DSSP file (Angstrom, degrees, kcal/mol; ACC not computed):
  #  RESIDUE AA STRUCTURE BP1 BP2  ACC     N-H-->O    O-->H-N    N-H-->O    O-->H-N    TCO  KAPPA ALPHA  PHI   PSI    X-CA   Y-CA   Z-CA
    1    1 A L              0   0    0      0, 0.0     3,-0.1     0, 0.0     0, 0.0   0.000 360.0 360.0 360.0 148.1 -109.8 -104.8   41.4
    2    2 A A        -     0   0    0      1,-0.1     2,-0.0     0, 0.0     0, 0.0  -0.458 360.0 -85.0 -73.7 153.5 -109.5 -108.6   42.1
    3    3 A P        -     0   0    0      0, 0.0     2,-0.4     0, 0.0    -1,-0.1  -0.340  47.0-114.0 -58.9 140.8 -110.8 -109.9   45.4
    4    4 A I        -     0   0    0     -3,-0.1     2,-0.8     1,-0.1     3,-0.1  -0.603  18.9-142.4 -83.4 130.3 -108.3 -109.6   48.1
    5    5 A N     >  -     0   0    0     -2,-0.4     4,-2.3   111,-0.3     5,-0.1  -0.833   9.5-158.4 -94.4 111.6 -107.0 -113.0   49.5
    6    6 A E  H  > S+     0   0    0     -2,-0.8     4,-2.9     1,-0.2     5,-0.2   0.811  88.4  60.1 -67.9 -28.0 -106.6 -112.4   53.3
    7    7 A D  H  > S+     0   0    0      2,-0.2     4,-2.7     1,-0.2    -1,-0.2   0.942 104.6  47.8 -62.1 -45.8 -104.2 -115.2   53.6
    8    8 A V  H  > S+     0   0    0      1,-0.2     4,-3.5     2,-0.2     5,-0.2   0.979 111.3  52.4 -60.0 -47.5 -101.8 -113.6   51.2
    9    9 A I  H  X S+     0   0    0     -4,-2.3     4,-3.0     1,-0.2    -1,-0.2   0.943 109.8  48.6 -50.5 -49.2 -102.2 -110.3   53.1
   10   10 A R  H  X S+     0   0    0     -4,-2.9     4,-2.5     1,-0.2    -1,-0.2   0.880 111.5  49.1 -57.5 -38.3 -101.4 -112.1   56.4
   11   11 A I  H  X S+     0   0    0     -4,-2.7     4,-2.1     2,-0.2    -1,-0.2   0.903 113.3  45.9 -69.1 -39.0  -98.4 -113.7   54.9
   12   12 A I  H  X S+     0   0    0     -4,-3.5     4,-2.3    -5,-0.2    -2,-0.2   0.937 112.3  52.0 -61.1 -44.3  -97.0 -110.4   53.4
   13   13 A A  H  X S+     0   0    0     -4,-3.0     4,-2.7    -5,-0.2     5,-0.3   0.934 108.8  51.2 -62.1 -50.0  -97.7 -108.6   56.7
   14   14 A A  H  X S+     0   0    0     -4,-2.5     4,-2.0     1,-0.2    -1,-0.2   0.871 111.5  47.0 -54.7 -42.5  -95.8 -111.3   58.6
   15   15 A Q  H  X S+     0   0    0     -4,-2.1     4,-1.9     1,-0.2    -1,-0.2   0.864 112.1  48.1 -61.9 -41.3  -92.8 -111.0   56.3
   16   16 A L  H  X S+     0   0    0     -4,-2.3     4,-2.8     2,-0.2    -2,-0.2   0.847 109.2  53.2 -75.6 -28.9  -92.8 -107.4   56.5
   17   17 A A  H  X S+     0   0    0     -4,-2.7     4,-3.1     2,-0.2    -2,-0.2   0.899 109.3  50.9 -69.4 -38.2  -93.1 -107.4   60.3
   18   18 A E  H  X S+     0   0    0     -4,-2.0     4,-1.3    -5,-0.3    -1,-0.2   0.931 112.3  45.5 -62.6 -39.8  -90.0 -109.8   60.5
   19   19 A I  H >X S+     0   0    0     -4,-1.9     4,-2.2     1,-0.2     3,-0.7   0.956 112.1  51.9 -65.7 -45.5  -88.0 -107.5   58.3
   20   20 A G  H 3X S+     0   0    0     -4,-2.8     4,-2.0     1,-0.3    -2,-0.2   0.905 106.5  53.4 -55.4 -44.0  -89.2 -104.5   60.3
   21   21 A D  H 3X S+     0   0    0     -4,-3.1     4,-0.6     1,-0.2    -1,-0.3   0.884 110.9  47.5 -59.0 -34.9  -88.1 -106.2   63.5
   22   22 A Q  H << S+     0   0    0     -4,-1.3     3,-0.3    -3,-0.7    -1,-0.2   0.868 116.2  42.6 -76.8 -36.7  -84.6 -106.8   62.0
   23   23 A L  H >X S+     0   0    0     -4,-2.2     3,-1.0     1,-0.2     4,-0.6   0.643  94.7  84.7 -83.6 -17.7  -84.3 -103.0   60.7
   24   24 A D  H >< S+     0   0    0     -4,-2.0     3,-0.9    -5,-0.3    -1,-0.2   0.881  90.5  45.7 -58.0 -41.2  -85.7 -101.7   64.0
   25   25 A T  T 3< S+     0   0    0     -4,-0.6    -1,-0.3    -3,-0.3    -2,-0.1   0.685 103.3  64.9 -77.8 -16.4  -82.3 -101.7   65.7
   26   26 A E  T <4 S+     0   0    0     -3,-1.0     2,-0.6    -4,-0.2    -1,-0.2   0.531  79.9  88.9 -81.6  -5.6  -80.6 -100.2   62.9
   27   27 A I  S << S-     0   0    0     -3,-0.9     2,-0.1    -4,-0.6    33,-0.0  -0.825  76.8-132.4-101.4 126.8  -82.4  -96.9   63.1
   28   28 A Q     >  -     0   0    0     -2,-0.6     4,-1.7     1,-0.1     3,-0.4  -0.348  14.4-121.3 -80.7 151.2  -80.6  -94.4   65.5
   29   29 A G  H  > S+     0   0    0      1,-0.2     4,-3.4     2,-0.2     5,-0.3   0.893 109.9  60.2 -61.6 -41.1  -82.4  -92.5   68.0
   30   30 A R  H  > S+     0   0    0      1,-0.2     4,-1.9     2,-0.2    -1,-0.2   0.883 101.9  54.7 -58.2 -34.5  -81.3  -89.0   66.5
   31   31 A V  H  > S+     0   0    0     -3,-0.4     4,-1.8     1,-0.2    -1,-0.2   0.892 111.8  43.5 -70.5 -37.5  -83.0  -89.9   63.3
   32   32 A V  H  X S+     0   0    0     -4,-1.7     4,-2.5     2,-0.2    -2,-0.2   0.940 113.4  50.7 -63.7 -46.3  -86.2  -90.6   65.2
   33   33 A N  H  X S+     0   0    0     -4,-3.4     4,-1.6     1,-0.2    -2,-0.2   0.788 108.3  53.7 -68.4 -25.6  -85.9  -87.4   67.3
   34   34 A D  H  X S+     0   0    0     -4,-1.9     4,-1.6    -5,-0.3    -1,-0.2   0.905 110.1  45.8 -71.9 -44.4  -85.3  -85.4   64.2
   35   35 A L  H  X S+     0   0    0     -4,-1.8     4,-2.6     1,-0.2     5,-0.2   0.923 109.1  56.3 -62.8 -42.9  -88.5  -86.6   62.6
   36   36 A V  H  X S+     0   0    0     -4,-2.5     4,-2.6     1,-0.2    -1,-0.2   0.937 104.9  53.3 -55.6 -44.9  -90.4  -86.0   65.8
   37   37 A Q  H  X S+     0   0    0     -4,-1.6     4,-1.2     1,-0.3    -1,-0.2   0.849 108.5  47.5 -55.8 -41.5  -89.3  -82.5   65.7
   38   38 A H  H  < S+     0   0    0     -4,-1.6    -1,-0.3     2,-0.2    -2,-0.2   0.852 111.6  50.9 -75.9 -31.2  -90.5  -82.0   62.2
   39   39 A F  H  < S+     0   0    0     -4,-2.6    -2,-0.2     1,-0.2    -1,-0.2   0.946 110.3  51.6 -61.5 -49.6  -93.9  -83.7   63.2
   40   40 A L  H  < S+     0   0    0     -4,-2.6     2,-1.1    -5,-0.2    -2,-0.2   0.733  87.9  95.2 -61.8 -27.2  -94.1  -81.3   66.2
   41   41 A N    ><  -     0   0    0     -4,-1.2     3,-1.7    -5,-0.2    -1,-0.1  -0.568  56.0-170.1 -75.4  98.9  -93.5  -78.2   64.0
   42   42 A E  T 3  S+     0   0    0     -2,-1.1    -1,-0.2     1,-0.3    -2,-0.1   0.611  77.7  68.6 -71.8  -9.3  -96.9  -77.0   63.2
   43   43 A N  T 3  S+     0   0    0      2,-0.1     2,-0.3    -3,-0.0    -1,-0.3   0.631  81.0  91.2 -72.7 -15.0  -95.5  -74.5   60.6
   44   44 A L  S <  S-     0   0    0     -3,-1.7     2,-0.1    -6,-0.2     0, 0.0  -0.656  76.3-131.0 -88.7 138.2  -94.6  -77.3   58.3
   45   45 A S     >  -     0   0    0     -2,-0.3     4,-2.1     1,-0.1     5,-0.2  -0.342  27.1-106.8 -73.3 161.7  -97.1  -78.4   55.7
   46   46 A K  H  > S+     0   0    0      1,-0.2     4,-2.2     2,-0.2     5,-0.1   0.843 122.4  54.8 -57.1 -33.8  -98.1  -82.1   55.2
   47   47 A E  H  > S+     0   0    0      2,-0.2     4,-2.4     1,-0.2    -1,-0.2   0.914 106.1  50.0 -71.2 -44.7  -96.1  -81.9   52.0
   48   48 A E  H  > S+     0   0    0      2,-0.2     4,-2.4     1,-0.2    -2,-0.2   0.901 112.6  46.1 -55.3 -47.1  -92.9  -80.7   53.7
   49   49 A I  H  X S+     0   0    0     -4,-2.1     4,-3.3     2,-0.2     5,-0.3   0.945 111.7  51.2 -66.4 -45.8  -93.1  -83.4   56.3
   50   50 A T  H  X S+     0   0    0     -4,-2.2     4,-2.1    -5,-0.2    -2,-0.2   0.898 109.8  51.1 -62.7 -36.6  -93.7  -86.1   53.7
   51   51 A L  H  X S+     0   0    0     -4,-2.4     4,-2.5     2,-0.2    -1,-0.2   0.903 110.7  47.8 -63.0 -41.1  -90.8  -84.8   51.7
   52   52 A H  H  X S+     0   0    0     -4,-2.4     4,-2.3     1,-0.2    -2,-0.2   0.926 112.0  49.9 -66.0 -42.1  -88.5  -85.0   54.9
   53   53 A M  H  X S+     0   0    0     -4,-3.3     4,-3.2     1,-0.2    -1,-0.2   0.901 107.9  53.4 -63.4 -36.2  -89.7  -88.4   55.7
   54   54 A S  H  X S+     0   0    0     -4,-2.1     4,-2.8    -5,-0.3     5,-0.2   0.956 109.6  49.1 -58.6 -52.9  -89.0  -89.5   52.1
   55   55 A R  H  X S+     0   0    0     -4,-2.5     4,-2.3     2,-0.2    -1,-0.2   0.859 110.9  49.4 -59.1 -37.4  -85.4  -88.2   52.4
   56   56 A V  H  X S+     0   0    0     -4,-2.3     4,-3.1     2,-0.2     5,-0.3   0.956 111.0  48.7 -66.1 -48.5  -84.9  -90.0   55.6
   57   57 A V  H  X S+     0   0    0     -4,-3.2     4,-2.6     1,-0.2    -2,-0.2   0.946 112.3  49.5 -52.1 -51.7  -86.2  -93.3   54.2
   58   58 A R  H  X S+     0   0    0     -4,-2.8     4,-1.2     1,-0.2    -1,-0.2   0.930 111.7  48.4 -58.3 -49.0  -84.0  -92.9   51.2
   59   59 A E  H >< S+     0   0    0     -4,-2.3     3,-1.6     1,-0.2     4,-0.4   0.978 113.1  48.3 -54.1 -55.2  -80.9  -92.2   53.5
   60   60 A L  H >< S+     0   0    0     -4,-3.1     3,-2.0     1,-0.3     4,-0.3   0.885 104.0  62.4 -62.2 -37.2  -81.7  -95.2   55.6
   61   61 A T  H >< S+     0   0    0     -4,-2.6     3,-1.6    -5,-0.3    -1,-0.3   0.799  89.5  66.2 -61.1 -24.8  -82.1  -97.4   52.6
   62   62 A R  T << S+     0   0    0     -3,-1.6    -1,-0.3    -4,-1.2    -2,-0.2   0.669  98.2  54.0 -69.5 -13.2  -78.7  -97.0   51.6
   63   63 A S  T <  S+     0   0    0     -3,-2.0    -1,-0.3    -4,-0.4    -2,-0.2   0.412  88.4 102.4 -96.3  -4.8  -77.6  -98.9   54.7
   64   64 A I  S <  S-     0   0    0     -3,-1.6     6,-0.0    -4,-0.3     9,-0.0  -0.563  88.5 -92.4 -84.3 143.1  -79.9 -101.9   53.8
   65   65 A P    >   -     0   0    0      0, 0.0     3,-2.1     0, 0.0    -1,-0.1  -0.265  32.5-123.4 -55.5 136.9  -78.3 -105.0   52.4
   66   66 A S  T 3  S+     0   0    0      1,-0.3     4,-0.1    -4,-0.1    -2,-0.1   0.627 103.6  72.9 -61.4 -13.9  -78.3 -104.9   48.6
   67   67 A D  T 3  S+     0   0    0      2,-0.1     2,-0.3     3,-0.0    -1,-0.3   0.629  81.7  88.1 -82.1  -7.9  -80.1 -108.2   48.4
   68   68 A M  S <  S-     0   0    0     -3,-2.1     2,-0.1     1,-0.1    -4,-0.0  -0.686  91.5-106.8 -84.9 141.5  -83.4 -106.6   49.5
   69   69 A E     >  -     0   0    0     -2,-0.3     4,-2.3     1,-0.1     5,-0.1  -0.488  26.6-134.2 -60.5 133.1  -85.7 -105.1   47.0
   70   70 A Q  H  > S+     0   0    0      2,-0.2     4,-2.4     1,-0.2     5,-0.2   0.854 105.0  52.6 -56.7 -43.3  -85.4 -101.2   47.5
   71   71 A E  H  > S+     0   0    0      2,-0.2     4,-2.0     1,-0.2    -1,-0.2   0.924 108.9  48.7 -58.6 -46.7  -89.2 -100.8   47.5
   72   72 A K  H  > S+     0   0    0      2,-0.2     4,-3.0     1,-0.2     5,-0.3   0.944 112.1  50.9 -57.0 -52.7  -89.6 -103.4   50.2
   73   73 A A  H  X S+     0   0    0     -4,-2.3     4,-2.6     1,-0.2    -1,-0.2   0.922 110.1  47.6 -52.0 -47.9  -86.9 -101.7   52.2
   74   74 A M  H  X S+     0   0    0     -4,-2.4     4,-1.4     2,-0.2    -1,-0.2   0.798 112.6  50.7 -76.6 -23.6  -88.4  -98.3   51.9
   75   75 A L  H  X S+     0   0    0     -4,-2.0     4,-1.9    -5,-0.2    -1,-0.2   0.947 113.4  42.1 -65.9 -46.1  -91.9  -99.7   52.9
   76   76 A V  H  X S+     0   0    0     -4,-3.0     4,-3.0     1,-0.2    -2,-0.2   0.892 112.6  55.2 -75.9 -34.0  -90.8 -101.4   55.9
   77   77 A L  H  X S+     0   0    0     -4,-2.6     4,-2.7    -5,-0.3    -1,-0.2   0.867 108.4  50.4 -57.0 -36.0  -88.5  -98.4   57.0
   78   78 A A  H  X S+     0   0    0     -4,-1.4     4,-2.1     2,-0.2    -2,-0.2   0.912 111.9  47.0 -66.0 -39.4  -91.6  -96.1   56.7
   79   79 A M  H  X S+     0   0    0     -4,-1.9     4,-2.0     2,-0.2    -2,-0.2   0.899 114.4  45.5 -67.8 -45.1  -93.5  -98.4   58.9
   80   80 A V  H  X S+     0   0    0     -4,-3.0     4,-2.6     1,-0.2     5,-0.2   0.946 111.8  52.1 -69.4 -42.5  -90.7  -98.8   61.5
   81   81 A L  H  X S+     0   0    0     -4,-2.7     4,-2.4     1,-0.2     5,-0.3   0.925 109.8  50.0 -59.0 -43.2  -90.1  -95.1   61.6
   82   82 A T  H  X S+     0   0    0     -4,-2.1     4,-2.8     2,-0.2    -1,-0.2   0.915 111.5  48.2 -52.8 -46.7  -93.9  -94.5   62.2
   83   83 A K  H  X S+     0   0    0     -4,-2.0     4,-2.7     1,-0.2     5,-0.2   0.961 113.8  48.3 -68.9 -48.7  -93.9  -97.0   65.0
   84   84 A K  H  X S+     0   0    0     -4,-2.6     4,-1.4     1,-0.2    -1,-0.2   0.812 113.0  44.5 -58.9 -35.9  -90.8  -95.4   66.5
   85   85 A I  H  X S+     0   0    0     -4,-2.4     4,-2.8    -5,-0.2    -1,-0.2   0.902 115.3  48.1 -80.3 -37.9  -92.0  -91.8   66.4
   86   86 A V  H  < S+     0   0    0     -4,-2.8    -2,-0.2    -5,-0.3     6,-0.2   0.882 111.6  51.5 -67.1 -32.3  -95.5  -92.8   67.7
   87   87 A N  H  < S+     0   0    0     -4,-2.7    -1,-0.2    -5,-0.2    -2,-0.2   0.844 114.4  44.0 -67.8 -34.5  -93.8  -94.8   70.5
   88   88 A T  H  < S+     0   0    0     -4,-1.4    -2,-0.2     1,-0.3    -1,-0.2   0.891 134.3  13.3 -73.6 -41.4  -91.7  -91.7   71.3
   89   89 A V    ><  -     0   0    0     -4,-2.8     3,-1.6     1,-0.1    -1,-0.3  -0.828  68.1-174.3-139.3  90.1  -94.6  -89.1   71.1
   90   90 A P  G >  S+     0   0    0      0, 0.0     3,-1.7     0, 0.0     4,-0.2   0.739  78.5  68.2 -61.5 -25.6  -98.0  -90.8   71.1
   91   91 A S  G 3  S+     0   0    0      1,-0.3     3,-0.2     2,-0.1     4,-0.2   0.571  89.3  66.5 -71.7  -3.4  -99.9  -87.7   70.5
   92   92 A L  G <> S+     0   0    0     -3,-1.6     4,-2.9    -7,-0.2     5,-0.3   0.288  70.5 109.3 -90.7   5.3  -98.4  -87.5   67.0
   93   93 A L  H <> S+     0   0    0     -3,-1.7     4,-2.8     1,-0.2     5,-0.3   0.928  76.0  44.6 -50.7 -57.9 -100.3  -90.7   66.1
   94   94 A R  H  > S+     0   0    0     -3,-0.2     4,-2.3     1,-0.2     5,-0.2   0.911 117.5  44.1 -56.2 -46.6 -102.8  -89.1   63.7
   95   95 A R  H  > S+     0   0    0     -4,-0.2     4,-2.2     1,-0.2    -1,-0.2   0.935 116.1  46.1 -69.3 -42.5 -100.3  -86.9   61.9
   96   96 A V  H  X S+     0   0    0     -4,-2.9     4,-2.8     2,-0.2    -2,-0.2   0.894 113.4  49.2 -60.4 -41.2  -97.6  -89.5   61.6
   97   97 A Y  H  X S+     0   0    0     -4,-2.8     4,-2.1    -5,-0.3    -2,-0.2   0.927 113.7  45.7 -69.1 -44.7 -100.1  -92.1   60.4
   98   98 A N  H  X S+     0   0    0     -4,-2.3     4,-2.3    -5,-0.3    -1,-0.2   0.897 114.2  49.5 -67.9 -38.0 -101.6  -89.7   57.7
   99   99 A T  H  X S+     0   0    0     -4,-2.2     4,-2.7    -5,-0.2    -2,-0.2   0.924 111.8  48.0 -63.7 -42.8  -98.1  -88.7   56.6
  100  100 A T  H  X S+     0   0    0     -4,-2.8     4,-2.7     2,-0.2    -2,-0.2   0.859 111.3  50.5 -63.8 -36.2  -96.9  -92.3   56.3
  101  101 A L  H  X S+     0   0    0     -4,-2.1     4,-2.5     2,-0.2    -1,-0.2   0.867 112.1  47.8 -72.0 -38.3 -100.0  -93.2   54.3
  102  102 A N  H  X S+     0   0    0     -4,-2.3     4,-2.5     2,-0.2     5,-0.2   0.924 111.6  49.8 -61.5 -48.3  -99.4  -90.2   52.1
  103  103 A Y  H  X>S+     0   0    0     -4,-2.7     4,-3.1     2,-0.2     5,-0.5   0.938 111.9  47.8 -55.6 -50.7  -95.8  -91.2   51.6
  104  104 A M  I  X>S+     0   0    0     -4,-2.7     4,-2.5     1,-0.2     5,-0.6   0.921 111.6  50.6 -66.1 -41.3  -96.7  -94.8   50.8
  105  105 A N  I  <5S+     0   0    0     -4,-2.5     4,-0.5     3,-0.2    -1,-0.2   0.906 116.9  40.8 -61.7 -38.4  -99.4  -93.7   48.3
  106  106 A Q  I  <5S+     0   0    0     -4,-2.5    -2,-0.2    -5,-0.1    -1,-0.2   0.898 129.7  23.6 -73.1 -42.5  -97.1  -91.4   46.5
  107  107 A Q  I  <5S+     0   0    0     -4,-3.1    -3,-0.2    -5,-0.2    -2,-0.2   0.739 133.3  23.8 -99.2 -24.1  -93.9  -93.5   46.5
  108  108 A L  I  X<S+     0   0    0     -4,-2.5     4,-3.0    -5,-0.5     5,-0.3   0.365  77.4 115.2-127.1   9.7  -95.0  -97.1   46.8
  109  109 A H  H  ><S+     0   0    0     -5,-0.6     4,-2.2    -4,-0.5     5,-0.2   0.897  83.8  42.6 -45.5 -57.5  -98.4  -97.4   45.6
  110  110 A N  H  > S+     0   0    0      1,-0.2     4,-2.1     2,-0.2    -1,-0.2   0.826 112.9  52.7 -62.2 -36.9  -97.6  -99.6   42.6
  111  111 A Y  H  > S+     0   0    0      2,-0.2     4,-2.2    -3,-0.2    -1,-0.2   0.882 109.4  48.6 -62.6 -43.8  -95.2 -101.7   44.5
  112  112 A I  H  X S+     0   0    0     -4,-3.0     4,-2.2     2,-0.2    -2,-0.2   0.888 113.2  48.8 -65.7 -40.5  -97.9 -102.4   47.2
  113  113 A V  H  X S+     0   0    0     -4,-2.2     4,-1.5    -5,-0.3    -2,-0.2   0.908 113.3  47.0 -66.0 -44.6 -100.5 -103.3   44.5
  114  114 A E  H  X S+     0   0    0     -4,-2.1     4,-1.0     2,-0.2    -2,-0.2   0.860 110.1  52.3 -64.4 -41.8  -98.0 -105.5   42.8
  115  115 A M  H >< S+     0   0    0     -4,-2.2     3,-0.5     1,-0.2    -2,-0.2   0.948 113.1  45.3 -58.4 -53.1  -97.0 -107.3   46.0
  116  116 A V  H 3< S+     0   0    0     -4,-2.2  -111,-0.3     1,-0.2    -2,-0.2   0.747 114.4  44.8 -74.7 -24.0 -100.6 -108.0   46.9
  117  117 A S  H 3<        0   0    0     -4,-1.5    -1,-0.2     1,-0.2    -2,-0.2   0.577 360.0 360.0 -95.5  -8.1 -101.8 -109.3   43.6
  118  118 A A    <<        0   0    0     -4,-1.0    -1,-0.2    -3,-0.5    -2,-0.1   0.488 360.0 360.0 -68.9 360.0  -98.7 -111.5   43.0
């Protein structure tokens, strides 16, 4: 792997944070509460929760303006959902973080690598 340019990472992070702030108000409380219930359900496997999170992100992506890259929207939505869930139930931090990381690795790995290396 090429050396990581920290300035590029900071710029990308700032851009994603700005988009996340804009999308934050679009996500309804019932969506977050539904995800919280899934994370609280100890009977669900990591895979089942990741699949549910993926479905929610896909559904929310449909309401994003068409001029935004779908992968970028999915990445930001996953991060905003993570923030909202953890703010609602802080004790879920580890489980939500691991699920989000798993989701991003499965669904968005190549996009993230391309974005950082561009």
